[in-house]
C-alpha distance (Angstrom), angle and dihedral (degrees) to the residues before:
residue distance angle dihedral
M1 . . .
R2 3.78 . .
F3 3.78 121.8 .
R4 3.81 91.1 -117.0
E5 3.82 91.7 54.6
L6 3.79 91.4 46.8
A7 3.81 91.3 49.7
A8 3.81 91.5 50.2
I9 3.79 91.6 52.6
S10 3.79 92.8 53.5
F11 3.82 92.9 61.4
Y12 3.79 94.1 67.4
A13 3.77 119.7 99.8
W14 3.78 124.6 -149.2
Y15 3.79 122.5 -135.1
L16 3.78 126.0 -153.7
M17 3.79 102.3 -145.4
L18 3.79 136.7 -176.7
P19 3.82 126.1 -156.6
P20 3.82 116.4 -108.6
D21 3.80 117.5 -84.0
A22 3.80 114.5 -97.4
G23 3.80 94.5 -174.8
E24 3.79 130.2 -108.7
G25 3.81 91.3 59.8
R26 3.80 93.6 -59.2
R27 3.80 129.0 124.8
L28 3.80 131.1 -148.8
R29 3.81 95.8 -121.3
F30 3.79 93.7 174.8
A31 3.81 96.1 50.3
P32 3.82 114.6 120.0
L33 3.79 111.1 -84.0
S34 3.80 89.4 -120.7
Q35 3.84 87.7 68.5
W36 3.81 96.4 51.1
D37 3.81 120.2 110.0
L38 3.77 118.1 -107.3
I39 3.80 111.5 -130.6
E40 3.80 102.2 174.9
T41 3.80 142.9 -22.0
F42 3.82 125.5 -125.4
D43 3.77 136.0 -173.8
S44 3.82 94.1 -133.0
Q45 3.78 140.3 31.6
R46 3.78 89.9 -125.9
A47 3.83 92.6 57.3
C48 3.80 90.8 47.1
E49 3.80 93.8 49.5
R50 3.80 91.0 46.6
M51 3.81 91.9 53.6
R52 3.81 91.5 44.6
S53 3.79 90.5 52.8
E54 3.81 92.4 47.5
L55 3.80 92.2 49.5
I56 3.79 92.7 48.5
Q57 3.82 89.6 52.5
K58 3.81 92.8 47.2
M59 3.79 94.6 43.4
L60 3.80 103.0 43.9
H61 3.80 116.4 178.8
T62 3.80 93.9 20.1
A63 3.78 133.4 110.7
M64 3.80 90.1 -95.2
D65 3.80 89.4 96.4
T66 3.82 87.8 66.8
S67 3.82 91.5 59.4
L68 3.80 123.1 111.6
C69 3.78 137.8 -161.7
V70 3.79 108.0 -127.6
S71 3.80 129.2 -172.2
S72 3.79 115.4 -121.5
D73 3.81 89.1 -124.9
D74 3.81 93.7 57.0
P75 3.82 106.1 129.4
N76 3.82 90.0 -142.9
L77 3.81 89.4 70.5
K78 3.80 90.7 66.9
G79 3.76 113.5 114.5
S80 3.79 93.4 31.9
P81 3.82 109.6 158.8
H82 3.82 91.0 -143.1
E83 3.76 130.5 59.8
P84 3.80 111.1 -123.2
P85 3.79 115.5 -115.4
V86 3.78 124.0 -104.1
V87 3.82 113.5 -77.6
G88 3.79 111.6 -85.7
S89 3.79 96.7 20.6
A90 3.77 124.1 119.6
T91 3.77 123.5 -133.0
S92 3.78 126.3 -138.3
């Protein structure tokens, strides 16, 4: 891999996202990704997946198992009504 390609890859953020709430403890798993809730932002896929795994273990039998780690350049995020947070920041 060329240095330029490697440098370009490092600028992407990773978002831990949860499908929209459907009520009664259910989630709309097939909703467009642009409608999913942003939980936290990470600077690597590995960090995102690690946090996702930890949260699933800590929050057994919750909707956390429907969460996904999504790259900031994913075209399915287009049309999101909210601007994603700055890389490395946590959301409330």
